N, C-alpha and C positions, 0 to 999 in steps of 0.2 A: 707638524711634529707628531711623532708617534712613539709607541713603546713596544718592547718585546715581552713576551710571556714565555717563561721556561717551565715546562711541565714538571720536571724533576725538582727544580728549585721551589716551585709552588707547593708541591707535595711535601718536600722536606722541611718547608717552613711552617707546616701545620695546617695547610688548607686542604680539606678533604675533597680532592678531585677524583677519588677512586670510586665513590658511589655516585649514582645519578643525582640524588638529592644534594649531596655535597658539592658536586660540580655546578649545579644550578645555583646554589647558595653562594659559592665562591664567585661565579661570573656575575651574579646579581650585585654583589658587594663591589666588585671591580667596576661594573657599569655605573653604579651610583657615585663612586669616588673619582673615577678617571674617565670612564666611557669605553665600552667595548669597541667602538669605532676607532679608538686610538691604538688598538692592538694591530700593529702592522706586520709583525713577525712572531711566529711561535717556534721556539726552540723545542722540538718535539723529541722527547727522550723518556725512557722509563727510568726508574730509580733503584739502584742497589740498596741505598740507605732506606731506613724505615721512616714511617710517617712522623713528621715533627722532629726528626733527628738533627736538623740543621747541619747535615753533612752532605756535601755536594759530590755525589757519585752517580754518574749516568750509567744506564744499562740499555741493552738492545731492546727494541720495541716489543712490548708484550712479555718480556722475560724477567721483569723486575717486580717491585712491590706495588706499582700502580696497576699493572696487569693488562692483559689484552682487551678485556671488555671495556675497561675505563679508557684505554687509549683509543679504541674505536669510537666511543662516545665523544671524546674530545675532538678528534679530527673531523667528525661529522656534525659538530655543534653548529647550529644556524648562526649563532652570535660570533663565530670565528671564521665565517666564510670569506671575509675580505682579507684575511691575513695570509701571508706567505708562510708555509711550514718548512722548516729547515731541520733535517736530521742532525742531531748532535749526539751521536752514539759512539761507543767505543769502536776503535778500528785496530784490530790485531792482525788482520790479513787484508789483502786487496779485495776479497770477496765479501767482507762484512757490510760495506755500504750497499752493494747490490742486494744482499740478503735482507737487510732492513727495509730497503725500498720496496722489495717484493711483498713483504709483510704489510707495509703501509698501503700499498695498492689494493690488497685483498680487503683491507679495513674500510676503504672508501665506498660509500654508497654509490650505486650507478645512477 
């Protein structure tokens, strides 16, 4: 059995994943309570809503309140390497998914 982690929901719930220290603290707490190895899927999305707002509004990768630097840290975090990342971003046109995927590919470390 595993769990999914949604980046926007985490941020909007008041877990600071925007800063390097905040991401480490959040994942350390998650590991202690549940285990990082239990994260099987990451719904990877930025957030239109503010930190701790408790409002679920997804945004294109790197264009929201989590921001590009934090999204890059998340997708490259060693504790999340075993998880499948699924884009869960707004889709207004057929090109949106391809655009978001291109942004993510640039964020991945070689």
